[in-house]
PDB file of N, CA, C and O in Angstrom:
ATOM      1  N   MET A   1     -15.345   4.442  -0.626  1.00  0.00           N
ATOM      2  CA  MET A   1     -15.300   3.465  -2.186  1.00  0.00           C
ATOM      3  C   MET A   1     -15.256   1.868  -1.439  1.00  0.00           C
ATOM      4  O   MET A   1     -14.896   1.655  -0.281  1.00  0.00           O
ATOM      5  N   ARG A   2     -15.599   1.104  -2.172  1.00  0.00           N
ATOM      6  CA  ARG A   2     -15.527  -0.285  -2.092  1.00  0.00           C
ATOM      7  C   ARG A   2     -14.268  -0.974  -2.110  1.00  0.00           C
ATOM      8  O   ARG A   2     -13.400  -0.938  -2.983  1.00  0.00           O
ATOM      9  N   LYS A   3     -14.290  -1.743  -0.794  1.00  0.00           N
ATOM     10  CA  LYS A   3     -12.987  -2.482  -0.780  1.00  0.00           C
ATOM     11  C   LYS A   3     -12.363  -3.262  -1.955  1.00  0.00           C
ATOM     12  O   LYS A   3     -11.198  -3.056  -2.293  1.00  0.00           O
ATOM     13  N   ALA A   4     -13.432  -4.476  -2.788  1.00  0.00           N
ATOM     14  CA  ALA A   4     -13.277  -4.605  -4.000  1.00  0.00           C
ATOM     15  C   ALA A   4     -12.445  -3.959  -5.287  1.00  0.00           C
ATOM     16  O   ALA A   4     -11.710  -4.446  -6.145  1.00  0.00           O
ATOM     17  N   ASP A   5     -12.873  -2.771  -5.026  1.00  0.00           N
ATOM     18  CA  ASP A   5     -12.501  -1.582  -5.634  1.00  0.00           C
ATOM     19  C   ASP A   5     -10.890  -0.883  -5.462  1.00  0.00           C
ATOM     20  O   ASP A   5     -10.353  -0.093  -6.238  1.00  0.00           O
ATOM     21  N   CYS A   6     -10.403  -1.384  -4.345  1.00  0.00           N
ATOM     22  CA  CYS A   6      -9.531  -0.478  -3.804  1.00  0.00           C
ATOM     23  C   CYS A   6      -8.129  -1.583  -3.970  1.00  0.00           C
ATOM     24  O   CYS A   6      -6.961  -1.200  -4.041  1.00  0.00           O
ATOM     25  N   GLU A   7      -8.602  -3.053  -4.009  1.00  0.00           N
ATOM     26  CA  GLU A   7      -6.992  -3.983  -4.036  1.00  0.00           C
ATOM     27  C   GLU A   7      -6.190  -3.814  -4.896  1.00  0.00           C
ATOM     28  O   GLU A   7      -4.998  -3.598  -4.679  1.00  0.00           O
ATOM     29  N   GLN A   8      -6.639  -3.876  -5.851  1.00  0.00           N
ATOM     30  CA  GLN A   8      -5.802  -4.109  -7.520  1.00  0.00           C
ATOM     31  C   GLN A   8      -5.196  -2.510  -7.521  1.00  0.00           C
ATOM     32  O   GLN A   8      -4.097  -2.404  -8.066  1.00  0.00           O
ATOM     33  N   PRO A   9      -5.708  -1.428  -7.047  1.00  0.00           N
ATOM     34  CA  PRO A   9      -5.268   0.070  -7.580  1.00  0.00           C
ATOM     35  C   PRO A   9      -3.948   0.116  -6.187  1.00  0.00           C
ATOM     36  O   PRO A   9      -2.773   0.451  -6.335  1.00  0.00           O
ATOM     37  N   ILE A  10      -4.446  -0.216  -5.233  1.00  0.00           N
ATOM     38  CA  ILE A  10      -3.348  -0.238  -4.113  1.00  0.00           C
ATOM     39  C   ILE A  10      -1.977  -1.243  -4.244  1.00  0.00           C
ATOM     40  O   ILE A  10      -0.821  -0.935  -3.952  1.00  0.00           O
ATOM     41  N   LYS A  11      -2.469  -2.529  -4.770  1.00  0.00           N
ATOM     42  CA  LYS A  11      -1.305  -3.333  -5.260  1.00  0.00           C
ATOM     43  C   LYS A  11      -0.068  -2.820  -6.432  1.00  0.00           C
ATOM     44  O   LYS A  11       1.134  -3.077  -6.495  1.00  0.00           O
ATOM     45  N   SER A  12      -0.930  -2.024  -7.256  1.00  0.00           N
ATOM     46  CA  SER A  12      -0.467  -1.701  -8.522  1.00  0.00           C
ATOM     47  C   SER A  12       0.649  -0.236  -7.900  1.00  0.00           C
ATOM     48  O   SER A  12       1.843  -0.063  -8.148  1.00  0.00           O
ATOM     49  N   LEU A  13      -0.027   0.392  -7.284  1.00  0.00           N
ATOM     50  CA  LEU A  13       0.590   1.646  -7.098  1.00  0.00           C
ATOM     51  C   LEU A  13       1.654   1.416  -6.045  1.00  0.00           C
ATOM     52  O   LEU A  13       2.547   2.263  -6.067  1.00  0.00           O
ATOM     53  N   ALA A  14       1.765   0.495  -5.154  1.00  0.00           N
ATOM     54  CA  ALA A  14       2.467  -0.333  -4.095  1.00  0.00           C
ATOM     55  C   ALA A  14       4.362  -0.536  -5.465  1.00  0.00           C
ATOM     56  O   ALA A  14       5.518  -0.212  -5.195  1.00  0.00           O
ATOM     57  N   ILE A  15       3.934  -1.013  -6.450  1.00  0.00           N
ATOM     58  CA  ILE A  15       4.484  -1.610  -7.136  1.00  0.00           C
ATOM     59  C   ILE A  15       5.323  -0.298  -7.935  1.00  0.00           C
ATOM     60  O   ILE A  15       6.537  -0.276  -8.134  1.00  0.00           O
ATOM     61  N   ASP A  16       4.309   0.805  -8.340  1.00  0.00           N
ATOM     62  CA  ASP A  16       4.897   2.044  -8.659  1.00  0.00           C
ATOM     63  C   ASP A  16       5.830   2.643  -8.042  1.00  0.00           C
ATOM     64  O   ASP A  16       6.902   3.049  -8.490  1.00  0.00           O
ATOM     65  N   TRP A  17       5.245   2.722  -6.568  1.00  0.00           N
ATOM     66  CA  TRP A  17       5.918   3.464  -5.521  1.00  0.00           C
ATOM     67  C   TRP A  17       7.372   3.041  -5.513  1.00  0.00           C
ATOM     68  O   TRP A  17       8.256   3.851  -5.790  1.00  0.00           O
ATOM     69  N   ARG A  18       7.643   1.720  -5.182  1.00  0.00           N
ATOM     70  CA  ARG A  18       8.674   0.805  -4.866  1.00  0.00           C
ATOM     71  C   ARG A  18       9.489   1.292  -5.993  1.00  0.00           C
ATOM     72  O   ARG A  18      10.658   1.241  -5.609  1.00  0.00           O
ATOM     73  N   THR A  19       9.424   1.826  -7.429  1.00  0.00           N
ATOM     74  CA  THR A  19      10.561   1.819  -8.239  1.00  0.00           C
ATOM     75  C   THR A  19      11.072   3.614  -8.176  1.00  0.00           C
ATOM     76  O   THR A  19      11.849   4.194  -8.934  1.00  0.00           O
ATOM     77  N   THR A  20      10.257   4.200  -6.904  1.00  0.00           N
ATOM     78  CA  THR A  20      11.058   5.734  -7.046  1.00  0.00           C
ATOM     79  C   THR A  20      12.228   5.442  -5.622  1.00  0.00           C
ATOM     80  O   THR A  20      12.989   6.350  -5.289  1.00  0.00           O
ATOM     81  N   LEU A  21      12.233   4.312  -5.007  1.00  0.00           N
ATOM     82  CA  LEU A  21      13.327   4.080  -3.911  1.00  0.00           C
ATOM     83  C   LEU A  21      14.467   4.123  -4.239  1.00  0.00           C
ATOM     84  O   LEU A  21      14.880   3.950  -5.385  1.00  0.00           O
ATOM     85  N   THR A  22      15.110   4.357  -3.281  1.00  0.00           N
ATOM     86  CA  THR A  22      16.790   3.843  -3.629  1.00  0.00           C
ATOM     87  C   THR A  22      17.278   2.826  -2.102  1.00  0.00           C
ATOM     88  O   THR A  22      16.640   2.895  -1.051  1.00  0.00           O
ATOM     89  N   GLY A  23      18.319   2.071  -2.266  1.00  0.00           N
ATOM     90  CA  GLY A  23      18.972   1.484  -1.506  1.00  0.00           C
ATOM     91  C   GLY A  23      18.291   1.066  -0.087  1.00  0.00           C
ATOM     92  O   GLY A  23      17.483   0.189  -0.394  1.00  0.00           O
ATOM     93  N   ALA A  24      18.239   1.244   1.123  1.00  0.00           N
ATOM     94  CA  ALA A  24      17.963   0.734   2.299  1.00  0.00           C
ATOM     95  C   ALA A  24      16.333   0.727   2.271  1.00  0.00           C
ATOM     96  O   ALA A  24      15.599  -0.067   2.859  1.00  0.00           O
ATOM     97  N   GLN A  25      15.871   2.075   1.238  1.00  0.00           N
ATOM     98  CA  GLN A  25      14.165   2.131   1.447  1.00  0.00           C
ATOM     99  C   GLN A  25      13.373   1.618   0.346  1.00  0.00           C
ATOM    100  O   GLN A  25      12.185   1.771   0.060  1.00  0.00           O
ATOM    101  N   TYR A  26      14.680   0.721  -0.415  1.00  0.00           N
ATOM    102  CA  TYR A  26      13.904  -0.314  -1.340  1.00  0.00           C
ATOM    103  C   TYR A  26      13.963  -1.751  -0.619  1.00  0.00           C
ATOM    104  O   TYR A  26      13.013  -2.529  -0.533  1.00  0.00           O
ATOM    105  N   GLU A  27      15.067  -1.924  -0.194  1.00  0.00           N
ATOM    106  CA  GLU A  27      15.217  -3.096   0.099  1.00  0.00           C
ATOM    107  C   GLU A  27      14.007  -3.448   1.526  1.00  0.00           C
ATOM    108  O   GLU A  27      13.620  -4.539   1.946  1.00  0.00           O
ATOM    109  N   HIS A  28      13.630  -1.920   2.032  1.00  0.00           N
ATOM    110  CA  HIS A  28      12.554  -2.547   3.210  1.00  0.00           C
ATOM    111  C   HIS A  28      11.841  -1.623   3.169  1.00  0.00           C
ATOM    112  O   HIS A  28      12.153  -0.610   3.796  1.00  0.00           O
ATOM    113  N   PRO A  29      10.812  -1.667   2.518  1.00  0.00           N
ATOM    114  CA  PRO A  29       9.867  -0.495   1.912  1.00  0.00           C
ATOM    115  C   PRO A  29       8.740   0.065   3.208  1.00  0.00           C
ATOM    116  O   PRO A  29       8.467  -0.865   3.966  1.00  0.00           O
ATOM    117  N   SER A  30       8.227   1.062   3.488  1.00  0.00           N
ATOM    118  CA  SER A  30       7.516   1.417   4.647  1.00  0.00           C
ATOM    119  C   SER A  30       6.311   1.514   3.882  1.00  0.00           C
ATOM    120  O   SER A  30       6.133   1.944   2.742  1.00  0.00           O
ATOM    121  N   PHE A  31       5.485   1.018   4.752  1.00  0.00           N
ATOM    122  CA  PHE A  31       3.868   1.310   4.481  1.00  0.00           C
ATOM    123  C   PHE A  31       3.423   2.544   4.775  1.00  0.00           C
ATOM    124  O   PHE A  31       2.496   3.005   4.111  1.00  0.00           O
ATOM    125  N   TYR A  32       3.908   3.161   5.641  1.00  0.00           N
ATOM    126  CA  TYR A  32       3.603   4.576   6.149  1.00  0.00           C
ATOM    127  C   TYR A  32       4.095   5.728   5.496  1.00  0.00           C
ATOM    128  O   TYR A  32       3.692   6.888   5.574  1.00  0.00           O
ATOM    129  N   ALA A  33       5.492   5.001   4.511  1.00  0.00           N
ATOM    130  CA  ALA A  33       6.078   6.292   3.600  1.00  0.00           C
ATOM    131  C   ALA A  33       5.228   6.306   2.146  1.00  0.00           C
ATOM    132  O   ALA A  33       5.177   7.178   1.279  1.00  0.00           O
ATOM    133  N   PHE A  34       4.513   4.847   2.239  1.00  0.00           N
ATOM    134  CA  PHE A  34       3.842   5.067   1.179  1.00  0.00           C
ATOM    135  C   PHE A  34       2.617   5.514   1.218  1.00  0.00           C
ATOM    136  O   PHE A  34       2.153   6.104   0.243  1.00  0.00           O
ATOM    137  N   LYS A  35       2.029   5.347   2.135  1.00  0.00           N
ATOM    138  CA  LYS A  35       0.532   6.081   2.261  1.00  0.00           C
ATOM    139  C   LYS A  35       0.808   7.731   2.204  1.00  0.00           C
ATOM    140  O   LYS A  35       0.114   8.599   1.674  1.00  0.00           O
ATOM    141  N   ASP A  36       2.059   7.856   2.932  1.00  0.00           N
ATOM    142  CA  ASP A  36       1.957   9.493   2.547  1.00  0.00           C
ATOM    143  C   ASP A  36       2.465   9.715   0.975  1.00  0.00           C
ATOM    144  O   ASP A  36       2.026  10.748   0.469  1.00  0.00           O
ATOM    145  N   TRP A  37       3.101   9.112   0.348  1.00  0.00           N
ATOM    146  CA  TRP A  37       3.196   9.193  -1.262  1.00  0.00           C
ATOM    147  C   TRP A  37       1.656   9.183  -1.805  1.00  0.00           C
ATOM    148  O   TRP A  37       1.175  10.093  -2.480  1.00  0.00           O
ATOM    149  N   LEU A  38       1.093   8.224  -1.474  1.00  0.00           N
ATOM    150  CA  LEU A  38      -0.155   8.137  -1.855  1.00  0.00           C
ATOM    151  C   LEU A  38      -1.304   9.417  -1.371  1.00  0.00           C
ATOM    152  O   LEU A  38      -2.228   9.916  -2.014  1.00  0.00           O
ATOM    153  N   LYS A  39      -0.862   9.668  -0.114  1.00  0.00           N
ATOM    154  CA  LYS A  39      -1.349  11.206  -0.148  1.00  0.00           C
ATOM    155  C   LYS A  39      -1.213  12.242  -1.026  1.00  0.00           C
ATOM    156  O   LYS A  39      -2.170  12.771  -1.592  1.00  0.00           O
ATOM    157  N   LEU A  40       0.295  12.661  -1.213  1.00  0.00           N
ATOM    158  CA  LEU A  40       1.036  13.230  -2.056  1.00  0.00           C
ATOM    159  C   LEU A  40       0.366  13.374  -3.518  1.00  0.00           C
ATOM    160  O   LEU A  40       0.262  14.497  -4.011  1.00  0.00           O
ATOM    161  N   LYS A  41      -0.100  12.200  -4.227  1.00  0.00           N
ATOM    162  CA  LYS A  41      -0.325  11.522  -5.289  1.00  0.00           C
ATOM    163  C   LYS A  41      -1.605  12.119  -5.623  1.00  0.00           C
ATOM    164  O   LYS A  41      -1.947  12.478  -6.749  1.00  0.00           O
ATOM    165  N   GLY A  42      -2.207  12.188  -4.678  1.00  0.00           N
ATOM    166  CA  GLY A  42      -3.900  12.404  -4.902  1.00  0.00           C
ATOM    167  C   GLY A  42      -4.503  10.733  -4.966  1.00  0.00           C
ATOM    168  O   GLY A  42      -5.558  10.441  -5.529  1.00  0.00           O
ATOM    169  N   TYR A  43      -3.918  10.083  -4.514  1.00  0.00           N
ATOM    170  CA  TYR A  43      -4.434   8.540  -4.298  1.00  0.00           C
ATOM    171  C   TYR A  43      -4.874   7.842  -3.201  1.00  0.00           C
ATOM    172  O   TYR A  43      -5.102   6.637  -3.299  1.00  0.00           O
ATOM    173  N   ASP A  44      -5.074   8.628  -1.835  1.00  0.00           N
ATOM    174  CA  ASP A  44      -5.720   8.186  -0.815  1.00  0.00           C
ATOM    175  C   ASP A  44      -6.990   7.948  -0.825  1.00  0.00           C
ATOM    176  O   ASP A  44      -7.516   7.317   0.091  1.00  0.00           O
ATOM    177  N   GLY A  45      -7.544   8.329  -1.668  1.00  0.00           N
ATOM    178  CA  GLY A  45      -9.192   7.640  -1.406  1.00  0.00           C
ATOM    179  C   GLY A  45      -9.049   6.381  -1.650  1.00  0.00           C
ATOM    180  O   GLY A  45     -10.218   5.999  -1.694  1.00  0.00           O
ATOM    181  N   TYR A  46      -8.435   5.540  -1.825  1.00  0.00           N
ATOM    182  CA  TYR A  46      -8.067   4.197  -2.107  1.00  0.00           C
ATOM    183  C   TYR A  46      -7.866   3.755  -0.925  1.00  0.00           C
ATOM    184  O   TYR A  46      -8.017   2.534  -0.920  1.00  0.00           O
ATOM    185  N   LEU A  47      -7.578   4.191   0.149  1.00  0.00           N
ATOM    186  CA  LEU A  47      -7.432   3.839   1.505  1.00  0.00           C
ATOM    187  C   LEU A  47      -8.712   4.125   2.539  1.00  0.00           C
ATOM    188  O   LEU A  47      -8.698   3.985   3.761  1.00  0.00           O
ATOM    189  N   ASN A  48      -9.779   4.550   1.733  1.00  0.00           N
ATOM    190  CA  ASN A  48     -11.009   4.978   2.250  1.00  0.00           C
ATOM    191  C   ASN A  48     -12.250   3.981   1.889  1.00  0.00           C
ATOM    192  O   ASN A  48     -13.149   4.224   1.085  1.00  0.00           O
ATOM    193  N   PHE A  49     -12.052   2.538   2.848  1.00  0.00           N
ATOM    194  CA  PHE A  49     -13.255   1.710   2.548  1.00  0.00           C
ATOM    195  C   PHE A  49     -13.321   0.955   3.907  1.00  0.00           C
ATOM    196  O   PHE A  49     -12.396   0.554   4.613  1.00  0.00           O
ATOM    197  N   ARG A  50     -14.325   0.891   4.036  1.00  0.00           N
ATOM    198  CA  ARG A  50     -14.717  -0.066   5.345  1.00  0.00           C
ATOM    199  C   ARG A  50     -14.128  -1.697   5.199  1.00  0.00           C
ATOM    200  O   ARG A  50     -13.970  -2.380   4.187  1.00  0.00           O
ATOM    201  N   SER A  51     -13.848  -2.046   6.809  1.00  0.00           N
ATOM    202  CA  SER A  51     -13.025  -3.673   7.049  1.00  0.00           C
ATOM    203  C   SER A  51     -13.531  -3.552   8.299  1.00  0.00           C
ATOM    204  O   SER A  51     -13.504  -2.533   8.990  1.00  0.00           O
ATOM    205  N   PRO A  52     -14.038  -4.706   8.609  1.00  0.00           N
ATOM    206  CA  PRO A  52     -14.130  -4.843  10.210  1.00  0.00           C
ATOM    207  C   PRO A  52     -12.549  -5.122  10.725  1.00  0.00           C
ATOM    208  O   PRO A  52     -12.629  -5.660  11.830  1.00  0.00           O
ATOM    209  N   VAL A  53     -11.499  -4.995  10.426  1.00  0.00           N
ATOM    210  CA  VAL A  53      -9.934  -4.680  11.292  1.00  0.00           C
ATOM    211  C   VAL A  53      -9.534  -3.448  10.857  1.00  0.00           C
ATOM    212  O   VAL A  53      -8.669  -2.992  11.604  1.00  0.00           O
ATOM    213  N   GLY A  54      -9.855  -2.630   9.825  1.00  0.00           N
ATOM    214  CA  GLY A  54      -9.682  -1.156   9.536  1.00  0.00           C
ATOM    215  C   GLY A  54      -8.876  -1.756   8.141  1.00  0.00           C
ATOM    216  O   GLY A  54      -8.439  -2.862   7.823  1.00  0.00           O
ATOM    217  N   ALA A  55      -8.927  -0.389   7.481  1.00  0.00           N
ATOM    218  CA  ALA A  55      -8.886  -0.277   6.142  1.00  0.00           C
ATOM    219  C   ALA A  55      -7.357  -0.336   6.044  1.00  0.00           C
ATOM    220  O   ALA A  55      -6.814  -1.058   5.207  1.00  0.00           O
ATOM    221  N   ASP A  56      -6.421   0.696   7.207  1.00  0.00           N
ATOM    222  CA  ASP A  56      -5.172   0.270   7.234  1.00  0.00           C
ATOM    223  C   ASP A  56      -4.248  -0.760   7.013  1.00  0.00           C
ATOM    224  O   ASP A  56      -3.186  -0.749   6.391  1.00  0.00           O
ATOM    225  N   TYR A  57      -5.128  -2.130   7.950  1.00  0.00           N
ATOM    226  CA  TYR A  57      -4.521  -3.092   8.093  1.00  0.00           C
ATOM    227  C   TYR A  57      -4.822  -3.970   7.026  1.00  0.00           C
ATOM    228  O   TYR A  57      -4.093  -4.962   7.030  1.00  0.00           O
ATOM    229  N   ILE A  58      -5.817  -3.926   5.935  1.00  0.00           N
ATOM    230  CA  ILE A  58      -5.566  -4.560   4.992  1.00  0.00           C
ATOM    231  C   ILE A  58      -5.141  -4.154   3.666  1.00  0.00           C
ATOM    232  O   ILE A  58      -5.033  -4.878   2.676  1.00  0.00           O
ATOM    233  N   ALA A  59      -4.818  -2.400   3.802  1.00  0.00           N
ATOM    234  CA  ALA A  59      -4.031  -1.956   2.880  1.00  0.00           C
ATOM    235  C   ALA A  59      -2.594  -2.230   2.520  1.00  0.00           C
ATOM    236  O   ALA A  59      -1.868  -2.186   1.527  1.00  0.00           O
ATOM    237  N   GLU A  60      -2.497  -2.664   4.348  1.00  0.00           N
ATOM    238  CA  GLU A  60      -0.912  -2.998   4.664  1.00  0.00           C
ATOM    239  C   GLU A  60      -0.344  -4.477   4.351  1.00  0.00           C
ATOM    240  O   GLU A  60       0.777  -4.943   4.148  1.00  0.00           O
ATOM    241  N   LEU A  61      -1.751  -5.027   4.415  1.00  0.00           N
ATOM    242  CA  LEU A  61      -1.620  -6.662   3.945  1.00  0.00           C
ATOM    243  C   LEU A  61      -1.196  -6.867   2.254  1.00  0.00           C
ATOM    244  O   LEU A  61      -0.368  -7.628   1.753  1.00  0.00           O
ATOM    245  N   TRP A  62      -2.272  -5.701   1.509  1.00  0.00           N
ATOM    246  CA  TRP A  62      -2.076  -5.890   0.013  1.00  0.00           C
ATOM    247  C   TRP A  62      -0.719  -5.123  -0.623  1.00  0.00           C
ATOM    248  O   TRP A  62      -0.278  -5.404  -1.737  1.00  0.00           O
ATOM    249  N   PHE A  63      -0.068  -4.006   0.354  1.00  0.00           N
ATOM    250  CA  PHE A  63       0.709  -3.327   0.012  1.00  0.00           C
ATOM    251  C   PHE A  63       2.133  -4.771   0.277  1.00  0.00           C
ATOM    252  O   PHE A  63       2.898  -5.160  -0.606  1.00  0.00           O
ATOM    253  N   ASP A  64       2.096  -5.185   1.467  1.00  0.00           N
ATOM    254  CA  ASP A  64       3.069  -6.331   1.441  1.00  0.00           C
ATOM    255  C   ASP A  64       3.020  -7.608   0.374  1.00  0.00           C
ATOM    256  O   ASP A  64       3.963  -8.039  -0.288  1.00  0.00           O
ATOM    257  N   GLN A  65       1.874  -8.010   0.395  1.00  0.00           N
ATOM    258  CA  GLN A  65       1.450  -9.062  -1.103  1.00  0.00           C
ATOM    259  C   GLN A  65       2.415  -8.722  -2.324  1.00  0.00           C
ATOM    260  O   GLN A  65       3.274  -9.455  -2.814  1.00  0.00           O
ATOM    261  N   ALA A  66       2.047  -7.385  -2.704  1.00  0.00           N
ATOM    262  CA  ALA A  66       2.640  -6.576  -3.671  1.00  0.00           C
ATOM    263  C   ALA A  66       3.468  -6.882  -3.783  1.00  0.00           C
ATOM    264  O   ALA A  66       3.616  -7.856  -4.521  1.00  0.00           O
ATOM    265  N   LEU A  67       4.603  -6.291  -3.145  1.00  0.00           N
ATOM    266  CA  LEU A  67       6.150  -6.165  -2.690  1.00  0.00           C
ATOM    267  C   LEU A  67       7.188  -7.553  -2.327  1.00  0.00           C
ATOM    268  O   LEU A  67       8.409  -7.711  -2.364  1.00  0.00           O
ATOM    269  N   GLY A  68       6.018  -8.450  -1.961  1.00  0.00           N
ATOM    270  CA  GLY A  68       6.203  -9.949  -1.685  1.00  0.00           C
ATOM    271  C   GLY A  68       7.023  -9.600  -0.232  1.00  0.00           C
ATOM    272  O   GLY A  68       8.232  -9.829  -0.241  1.00  0.00           O
ATOM    273  N   GLN A  69       6.543  -9.168   0.755  1.00  0.00           N
ATOM    274  CA  GLN A  69       6.845  -9.250   2.070  1.00  0.00           C
ATOM    275  C   GLN A  69       5.912  -9.674   3.436  1.00  0.00           C
ATOM    276  O   GLN A  69       5.814  -9.245   4.585  1.00  0.00           O
ATOM    277  N   THR A  70       5.384 -10.592   2.765  1.00  0.00           N
ATOM    278  CA  THR A  70       4.362 -11.480   3.783  1.00  0.00           C
ATOM    279  C   THR A  70       4.887 -12.449   4.994  1.00  0.00           C
ATOM    280  O   THR A  70       4.320 -12.706   6.056  1.00  0.00           O
ATOM    281  N   TRP A  71       6.364 -12.985   4.412  1.00  0.00           N
ATOM    282  CA  TRP A  71       6.817 -13.926   5.204  1.00  0.00           C
ATOM    283  C   TRP A  71       6.976 -13.164   6.779  1.00  0.00           C
ATOM    284  O   TRP A  71       7.030 -14.107   7.568  1.00  0.00           O
ATOM    285  N   PRO A  72       7.070 -11.911   7.525  1.00  0.00           N
ATOM    286  CA  PRO A  72       7.030 -11.439   8.533  1.00  0.00           C
ATOM    287  C   PRO A  72       5.608 -11.591   8.955  1.00  0.00           C
ATOM    288  O   PRO A  72       5.533 -11.515  10.181  1.00  0.00           O
ATOM    289  N   ARG A  73       4.470 -11.777   8.387  1.00  0.00           N
ATOM    290  CA  ARG A  73       3.105 -12.062   9.285  1.00  0.00           C
ATOM    291  C   ARG A  73       3.103 -13.292   9.964  1.00  0.00           C
ATOM    292  O   ARG A  73       2.140 -13.610  10.662  1.00  0.00           O
TER     293      ARG A  73
END
């Protein structure tokens, strides 16, 4: 997939995924748990794109942006 085609779906799916969480999981969402959920739902193809710093790094950045977690970066 092209990187440009993955950003919006990953951000949207991160928001959808977060609605399934409760308590501490909701307050502190894990990118790795999100990746597992993507794989389970068959959306892990959105993590297959080229990037000089690696697809996981960029996808985690998008995940953080979507969930308002960019402050620790």
